[in-house]
Structures are given as structure tokens and as C-alpha cells.
N, CA, C and O of each residue as an XYZ file, in Angstrom:
420
protein
N      26.025     -9.406    -46.531
C      26.986    -10.130    -45.708
C      28.251     -9.059    -45.374
O      28.731     -9.043    -44.241
N      28.719     -8.234    -46.355
C      29.559     -7.350    -46.326
C      29.037     -6.377    -45.212
O      29.728     -6.272    -44.198
N      27.843     -5.635    -45.319
C      27.243     -4.723    -44.222
C      27.245     -5.291    -42.932
O      27.531     -4.681    -41.902
N      26.900     -6.541    -43.021
C      26.718     -7.101    -41.513
C      28.205     -7.148    -40.853
O      28.323     -6.860    -39.662
N      29.313     -7.504    -41.611
C      30.510     -7.750    -41.009
C      31.053     -5.985    -40.723
O      31.623     -5.734    -39.661
N      30.835     -4.967    -41.658
C      31.062     -3.729    -41.452
C      30.433     -3.303    -40.113
O      31.105     -2.843    -39.190
N      29.127     -3.479    -40.067
C      28.396     -2.902    -38.854
C      29.007     -3.550    -37.677
O      29.258     -2.831    -36.711
N      29.319     -4.989    -37.615
C      29.970     -5.637    -36.453
C      31.148     -5.133    -36.015
O      31.397     -4.917    -34.829
N      32.075     -4.887    -37.162
C      33.459     -4.187    -36.849
C      33.168     -2.807    -36.232
O      33.887     -2.450    -35.299
N      32.299     -2.092    -36.611
C      32.167     -0.700    -36.087
C      31.686     -0.908    -34.693
O      32.195     -0.133    -33.884
N      30.924     -1.669    -34.267
C      30.166     -1.855    -33.076
C      31.392     -2.227    -32.186
O      31.529     -1.578    -31.149
N      32.245     -3.144    -32.463
C      33.231     -3.505    -31.549
C      34.395     -2.452    -31.484
O      35.139     -2.356    -30.508
N      34.490     -1.646    -32.643
C      35.437     -0.540    -32.300
C      34.865      0.497    -31.358
O      35.615      1.034    -30.543
N      33.652      0.792    -31.416
C      33.012      1.770    -30.305
C      33.026      0.920    -29.063
O      33.113      1.632    -28.062
N      32.976     -0.232    -28.824
C      32.970     -1.020    -27.326
C      34.335     -0.643    -26.932
O      34.467     -0.042    -25.866
N      35.508     -0.950    -27.743
C      36.826     -0.718    -27.320
C      36.905      0.657    -26.939
O      37.247      0.937    -25.790
N      36.605      1.617    -27.834
C      36.895      2.937    -27.683
C      36.108      3.557    -26.350
O      36.637      4.470    -25.716
N      34.714      2.970    -25.929
C      34.394      3.195    -24.894
C      35.145      2.581    -23.578
O      35.308      3.181    -22.515
N      35.501      1.455    -23.839
C      36.483      0.956    -22.795
C      37.604      1.915    -22.527
O      37.783      2.306    -21.374
N      38.254      2.261    -23.359
C      39.564      2.882    -23.332
C      39.186      4.326    -22.569
O      39.875      4.791    -21.662
N      37.936      4.972    -23.109
C      37.636      6.189    -22.408
C      37.367      6.151    -20.971
O      37.712      7.077    -20.237
N      36.737      5.062    -20.531
C      36.495      4.743    -19.182
C      37.783      4.555    -18.421
O      37.954      4.978    -17.277
N      38.658      3.909    -19.113
C      39.882      3.827    -18.457
C      40.714      4.742    -18.211
O      41.426      4.676    -17.208
N      40.792      5.928    -19.216
C      41.393      7.277    -19.040
C      40.822      8.001    -18.317
O      41.449      9.010    -17.994
N      39.617      7.850    -17.830
C      38.480      8.641    -16.922
C      39.266      8.151    -15.683
O      40.073      8.879    -15.104
N      39.032      7.066    -15.360
C      39.594      6.231    -14.227
C      40.748      6.775    -13.557
O      40.825      7.148    -12.387
N      41.899      6.770    -14.720
C      43.034      7.225    -14.584
C      43.168      8.854    -14.057
O      43.908      9.254    -13.158
N      42.322      9.586    -14.807
C      42.328     10.970    -14.616
C      41.666     11.078    -13.038
O      42.264     11.771    -12.216
N      40.641     10.497    -12.719
C      40.212     10.558    -11.416
C      41.131     10.338    -10.211
O      41.062     10.908     -9.122
N      41.956      9.457    -10.586
C      43.159      8.991     -9.680
C      43.978     10.264     -9.543
O      44.121     10.894     -8.495
N      44.547     10.596    -10.843
C      45.445     11.609    -10.854
C      45.238     12.851    -10.188
O      46.157     13.510     -9.701
N      43.870     13.217    -10.161
C      43.308     14.477     -9.816
C      42.755     14.488     -8.264
O      42.153     15.424     -7.738
N      43.076     13.312     -7.696
C      42.712     13.008     -6.319
C      41.245     12.734     -5.900
O      40.863     12.493     -4.755
N      40.412     12.818     -7.138
C      38.901     12.504     -6.952
C      38.652     11.316     -5.997
O      37.744     11.349     -5.166
N      39.449     10.314     -6.134
C      39.147      9.041     -5.482
C      39.675      8.938     -4.055
O      39.549      7.945     -3.339
N      40.253     10.024     -3.739
C      40.560     10.243     -2.382
C      39.179     10.493     -1.209
O      39.164     10.131     -0.032
N      38.294     11.080     -1.821
C      37.059     11.359     -1.218
C      35.486     10.505     -1.851
O      34.430     10.453     -1.221
N      35.718      9.960     -3.113
C      34.769      9.254     -3.847
C      35.145      8.044     -4.199
O      36.330      7.819     -4.443
N      34.175      7.057     -4.282
C      34.357      5.533     -4.827
C      33.251      5.541     -5.620
O      32.335      6.357     -5.512
N      33.315      4.546     -6.516
C      32.397      4.249     -7.710
C      31.151      3.670     -7.108
O      30.058      4.073     -7.505
N      31.236      2.792     -6.216
C      29.995      2.044     -5.724
C      29.843      2.201     -4.217
O      29.150      1.349     -3.661
N      30.394      3.173     -3.460
C      30.133      3.228     -2.153
C      30.305      4.525     -1.507
O      31.172      5.178     -2.087
N      29.826      5.078     -0.593
C      29.995      6.314     -0.096
C      31.290      6.238      0.659
O      31.622      5.268      1.341
N      32.057      7.423      0.474
C      33.399      7.665      1.376
C      33.246      8.960      2.092
O      32.401      9.104      2.976
N      33.939      9.764      1.771
C      33.851     11.171      2.275
C      32.571     11.959      1.512
O      31.673     12.586      2.074
N      32.730     11.771      0.256
C      31.558     12.090     -0.703
C      30.780     11.043     -1.247
O      31.223      9.896     -1.179
N      29.650     11.274     -1.795
C      28.794     10.160     -2.534
C      29.375      9.338     -3.393
O      30.328      9.799     -4.021
N      29.052      8.225     -3.592
C      29.562      6.970     -4.535
C      29.130      7.864     -5.861
O      28.277      8.751     -5.894
N      29.948      7.388     -6.928
C      29.637      7.795     -8.177
C      28.584      7.521     -8.830
O      28.093      8.287     -9.659
N      27.967      6.019     -8.426
C      26.758      5.511     -8.773
C      25.578      6.219     -8.367
O      24.615      6.391     -9.115
N      25.653      6.641     -7.149
C      24.571      7.445     -6.649
C      24.568      8.751     -7.275
O      23.443      9.192     -7.512
N      25.510      9.444     -7.587
C      25.486     10.832     -8.429
C      25.002     10.450     -9.698
O      24.299     11.362    -10.133
N      25.076      9.429    -10.539
C      24.666      9.171    -11.633
C      23.204      8.784    -11.425
O      22.391      8.993    -12.326
N      22.859      8.251    -10.320
C      21.391      7.834    -10.273
C      20.551      9.222     -9.998
O      19.516      9.531    -10.589
N      21.121      9.889     -9.119
C      20.634     11.174     -8.742
C      20.162     12.225     -9.959
O      19.103     12.853     -9.957
N      21.023     12.262    -10.831
C      20.960     13.288    -11.999
C      20.552     12.658    -13.222
O      20.377     13.381    -14.202
N      20.370     11.389    -13.315
C      19.756     10.748    -14.622
C      18.629     11.604    -15.097
O      17.743     12.023    -14.352
N      18.706     11.829    -16.315
C      17.671     12.569    -17.015
C      17.674     14.052    -16.782
O      16.804     14.751    -17.301
N      18.639     14.576    -16.003
C      18.646     15.985    -15.735
C      19.580     16.433    -16.830
O      20.722     15.974    -16.818
N      19.224     17.275    -17.771
C      19.822     17.928    -18.825
C      20.824     19.147    -18.443
O      21.710     19.502    -19.221
N      20.638     19.682    -17.341
C      21.571     20.531    -16.732
C      22.709     20.093    -15.918
O      23.689     20.779    -15.628
N      22.445     18.705    -15.533
C      23.368     18.113    -14.610
C      24.886     18.304    -15.008
O      25.726     18.690    -14.195
N      25.190     17.976    -16.435
C      26.606     17.933    -16.610
C      27.210     19.297    -16.431
O      28.158     19.432    -15.659
N      26.742     20.270    -17.067
C      27.241     21.613    -16.841
C      27.434     21.981    -15.237
O      28.426     22.524    -14.753
N      26.377     21.600    -14.612
C      26.213     22.170    -13.208
C      27.416     21.329    -12.364
O      28.037     21.885    -11.458
N      27.673     19.947    -12.753
C      28.650     19.250    -12.258
C      30.187     19.451    -12.410
O      31.122     19.144    -11.671
N      30.123     20.122    -13.717
C      31.448     20.511    -14.008
C      31.940     21.654    -13.223
O      33.091     21.795    -12.809
N      30.877     22.511    -13.050
C      31.082     23.825    -12.425
C      31.615     23.382    -10.726
O      32.519     23.873    -10.048
N      30.698     22.328    -10.427
C      31.128     22.089     -9.095
C      32.450     21.420     -8.723
O      33.088     21.552     -7.678
N      32.755     20.604     -9.895
C      34.351     20.174     -9.678
C      35.126     20.928     -9.679
O      36.083     20.694     -8.942
N      35.141     22.009    -10.355
C      36.002     23.148    -10.547
C      36.011     24.187     -9.146
O      36.996     24.645     -8.566
N      34.711     24.358     -8.864
C      34.556     25.595     -7.817
C      34.402     24.990     -6.496
O      34.697     25.680     -5.520
N      33.957     23.729     -6.322
C      33.477     23.131     -5.129
C      31.972     23.394     -4.919
O      31.327     24.087     -5.705
N      31.436     22.810     -3.820
C      30.105     23.219     -3.382
C      29.880     22.497     -2.136
O      30.842     21.935     -1.612
N      28.545     22.435     -1.514
C      27.751     22.073     -0.423
C      26.505     21.926     -0.393
O      25.734     22.306     -1.275
N      26.156     21.259      0.810
C      24.654     21.065      0.810
C      23.736     20.044      0.187
O      22.657     19.703      0.672
N      24.196     19.646     -0.789
C      23.654     18.540     -1.817
C      23.582     17.350     -1.266
O      22.579     16.637     -1.302
N      24.664     17.065     -0.713
C      25.037     15.320     -0.195
C      25.206     15.326      1.393
O      25.576     14.319      1.997
N      24.943     16.395      1.952
C      25.174     16.539      3.510
C      25.987     17.810      3.864
O      26.090     18.730      3.052
N      26.529     17.845      5.015
C      27.292     18.795      5.518
C      28.691     19.192      5.161
O      29.169     20.311      5.351
N      29.386     18.019      4.547
C      30.755     18.042      4.290
C      30.893     18.714      2.858
O      30.459     18.167      1.844
N      31.434     19.752      2.859
C      31.587     20.466      1.636
C      32.550     19.828      0.559
O      33.511     19.197      0.997
N      32.411     19.916     -0.600
C      33.419     19.473     -1.620
C      34.243     20.706     -1.899
O      33.690     21.745     -2.262
N      35.679     20.613     -1.723
C      36.417     21.693     -1.807
C      36.593     21.810     -3.396
O      36.260     20.894     -4.148
N      37.167     23.066     -3.858
C      37.409     23.330     -5.121
C      38.684     22.338     -5.894
O      39.710     21.898     -5.374
N      38.350     22.234     -6.849
C      39.685     21.424     -7.405
C      40.271     22.072     -8.633
O      40.082     21.612     -9.759
N      40.986     23.149     -8.389
C      41.422     24.277     -9.392
C      42.441     23.460    -10.307
O      42.617     23.850    -11.462
N      43.072     22.416     -9.861
C      43.992     21.464    -10.812
C      43.249     20.885    -11.986
O      43.788     20.245    -12.889
N      41.945     21.169    -11.896
C      41.223     20.188    -13.036
C      40.856     21.443    -13.990
O      40.392     22.500    -13.564
N      41.129     21.167    -15.306
C      40.647     22.124    -16.364
C      39.225     21.782    -16.594
O      38.630     20.846    -16.060
N      38.679     22.734    -17.542
C      37.423     22.599    -17.982
C      37.396     21.107    -18.601
O      36.634     20.258    -18.138
N      38.214     20.855    -19.606
C      38.024     19.703    -20.331
C      38.266     18.300    -19.574
O      37.739     17.242    -19.918
N      39.063     18.446    -18.591
C      39.361     17.542    -17.597
C      37.870     17.031    -16.816
O      37.401     15.900    -16.692
N      37.411     18.231    -16.405
C      36.085     18.211    -15.520
C      35.051     17.584    -16.287
O      34.221     16.865    -15.730
N      35.033     17.812    -17.602
C      33.950     17.493    -18.586
C      34.042     15.636    -18.655
O      33.151     14.790    -18.575
N      35.436     15.524    -18.824
C      35.632     13.980    -19.115
C      35.150     13.342    -17.852
O      34.404     12.364    -17.898
N      35.583     13.905    -16.643
C      35.223     13.245    -15.398
C      33.809     13.191    -15.066
O      33.333     12.202    -14.509
N      33.094     14.241    -15.391
C      31.624     14.322    -15.104
C      30.916     13.419    -15.952
O      29.978     12.759    -15.504
N      31.358     13.315    -17.374
C      30.677     12.299    -18.458
C      30.855     10.831    -17.762
O      29.886     10.082    -17.639
N      32.031     10.512    -17.362
C      32.321      9.260    -16.667
C      31.382      8.974    -15.332
O      30.741      7.944    -15.128
N      31.432      9.739    -14.768
C      30.690      9.750    -13.453
C      29.168      9.407    -13.745
O      28.607      8.398    -13.321
N      28.575     10.398    -14.536
C      27.263     10.348    -15.036
C      26.912      8.904    -15.737
O      25.747      8.512    -15.688
N      27.829      8.183    -16.332
C      27.723      7.063    -16.969
C      27.832      5.928    -16.175
O      27.739      4.823    -16.710
N      28.021      6.037    -14.936
C      28.130      4.812    -13.878
C      26.726      4.192    -13.669
O      25.739      4.923    -13.587
N      26.641      2.925    -13.589
C      25.176      2.305    -13.312
C      25.487      1.549    -12.426
O      24.634      0.840    -11.893
């Protein structure tokens, strides 16, 4: 019984932590102006984050490629509108943002 309670408590802590991380990533996306061009579930100027997650699901190189794209910009993957570089996002912030984007369902 003690092991069951410990396991349940650990699972609850992980869920709470994941929720807090998602909340932090959402705030970071707002603070870094990502949401000016992207929405979670619909295309705005750029693709919806859910579409990005779907496109790159299972792609082992996607995270590194997207981190670079966040910081340096890019074009041609989602149409003619280029994604400008976001030099105000450091490497760690880009990693947090990309992990969050790729986790969208």
C-alpha cells in the first residue's frame, strides 16, 4: 500500500510539474512575441503549433532544427511568408519553446 501511495504521489507531482512547465512556456511565447504570428490550434501568419507538432512527430532531428529556426529564421517550409530571426530568444529559451511546440496535440 505504501508503494502505491508513493507512486501516486510521484505521478501527481509529475503532472503538476508538466502543467507548470507548459504555463511557463506559454508565458515565454507571449513574452518573446511568438504568439503575434502563431496560435496553438489555428494558422495565423505562421502555422499553428499543433500543425508543427504533427509535421515533425517522430523526427529525431526536428528539435535541433527548430531551435535554430527560432533563433535564425527561415522560409519555404510553410509557404512564402518567411519567419524572421528572433535574436531576443537565447538557446535555452528556444529549447523550452520548441519542446512545448512539439508537445502540442
